[in-house]
C-alpha positions in Angstrom: 102.4 16.1 11.0 105.3 17.2 13.2 106.1 20.4 11.1 102.6 21.6 11.7 102.9 20.8 15.4 106.2 22.8 15.5 104.4 25.8 13.9 101.7 25.7 16.5 104.3 25.4 19.3 106.1 28.5 18.0 102.8 30.4 18.0 102.1 29.2 21.5 105.5 30.4 22.7 104.9 33.8 21.1 101.8 34.5 23.2 103.7 35.5 26.4 105.8 37.9 24.4 102.6 39.5 23.1 101.3 40.0 26.6 104.7 41.4 27.8 104.6 44.1 25.1 101.0 45.1 26.0 99.5 43.7 22.7 97.2 41.5 24.7 95.4 42.9 27.8 96.4 40.5 30.5 99.4 39.8 32.7 102.2 37.6 31.4 101.3 35.0 34.0 97.7 34.8 32.7 99.0 34.9 29.1 101.1 31.8 30.0 98.1 30.1 31.5 96.2 30.8 28.3 99.1 29.3 26.3 99.0 26.2 28.4 95.2 25.9 27.8 95.7 26.3 24.0 98.5 23.9 24.0 96.0 21.4 25.5 93.9 21.8 22.4 96.9 21.0 20.1 97.8 18.0 22.2 94.3 16.7 22.3 93.9 16.7 18.6 97.3 15.6 17.4 97.0 11.9 18.0 93.3 11.8 17.0 94.0 13.5 13.6 97.1 11.3 13.1 95.0 8.2 13.6 92.3 9.5 11.3 94.9 10.2 8.6 96.2 6.7 9.0 93.0 4.8 9.5 90.5 6.9 7.6 87.5 9.2 8.4 85.2 6.2 8.8 87.3 4.9 11.7 87.5 8.5 13.2 83.7 8.9 13.1 83.1 5.5 14.7 83.0 4.7 18.4 86.6 3.4 18.0 86.0 0.2 19.9 89.3 -1.1 18.7 92.6 0.7 19.0 94.7 -0.5 16.0 98.4 -0.4 15.7 99.8 3.0 14.7 103.2 4.7 14.4 105.1 4.9 17.7 105.0 8.7 17.7 101.2 8.6 17.8 101.3 6.5 21.0 103.8 9.0 22.5 101.5 11.9 21.5 98.8 10.2 23.5 101.0 9.9 26.5 102.3 13.4 26.1 98.7 14.6 26.1 97.8 12.7 29.3 101.0 13.9 31.0 100.1 17.5 30.1 96.5 17.0 31.4 97.9 15.5 34.6 100.1 18.6 35.2 97.9 21.4 33.9 95.6 21.7 37.0 98.6 22.0 39.4 100.3 24.6 37.2 97.0 26.6 36.7 96.2 26.7 40.4 99.6 28.1 41.3 99.4 30.8 38.6 95.8 31.7 39.5 96.6 31.9 43.3 99.6 34.2 42.6 97.3 36.4 40.5 94.3 36.4 42.8 96.4 37.2 45.9 98.2 39.9 44.1 101.6 38.2 44.5 102.3 38.2 40.7 105.4 40.2 39.7 108.3 40.0 37.4 109.6 36.8 39.0 106.3 35.0 38.7 106.0 36.3 35.1 109.5 34.9 34.2 108.8 31.7 36.0 105.5 31.4 34.1 107.3 31.8 30.8 109.9 29.2 31.7 107.1 26.9 32.7 105.3 27.3 29.4 108.6 26.8 27.4 109.4 23.7 29.5 105.9 22.2 29.2 105.7 22.7 25.4 109.3 21.4 25.0 108.5 18.5 27.2 105.6 17.6 25.0 107.6 18.0 21.8 110.5 15.9 22.9 108.1 13.3 24.3 106.3 13.0 20.9 109.7 12.9 19.0 111.0 10.2 21.4 114.0 12.1 22.8 114.1 10.4 26.1 117.1 12.1 27.5 115.6 15.6 27.4 112.1 14.8 28.7 113.0 14.6 32.4 115.0 17.8 32.2 112.1 19.8 30.8 109.7 18.3 33.4 112.1 19.2 36.2 112.5 22.7 34.8 108.7 23.2 34.8 108.5 22.0 38.4 111.3 24.4 39.5 109.5 27.3 37.7 106.3 26.3 39.5 108.0 26.2 42.9 109.5 29.7 42.2 105.9 31.0 41.9 104.9 29.1 45.0 107.8 30.7 46.9 106.5 34.2 45.8 103.0 33.3 47.1 104.2 32.0 50.4 107.0 34.4 51.3 
């Protein structure tokens, strides 16, 4: 399961590069927001698919009244998904305000890319159980967000 997740994460990280080279018709900031939205899709389905592979399609198609024991990484994937969903509105609002107010520039673009890399990395190390790096990637995403806020305010 994790190799497929890594392939999706590499694809997600490539999207800002496509926008920076003009391959996609949007700013880097908005491209990064799109990556974060698409990353949500990956995080939403990773634990569900893993549970269905473990417990069968019949369980997956049920109301899932009971939550059976699964591998620890699946529980971490659930928590990584919730963490991402907790942070996504805040990050999205900051990127959108910078864009709507016309305050987006090279600095906000770079900060948006850092934010995406940090959030995807945060999710991956969370799922893999690498406790030491998770706070570092979270802090990096917050610093990148605050760099965008600084461009908006000043």
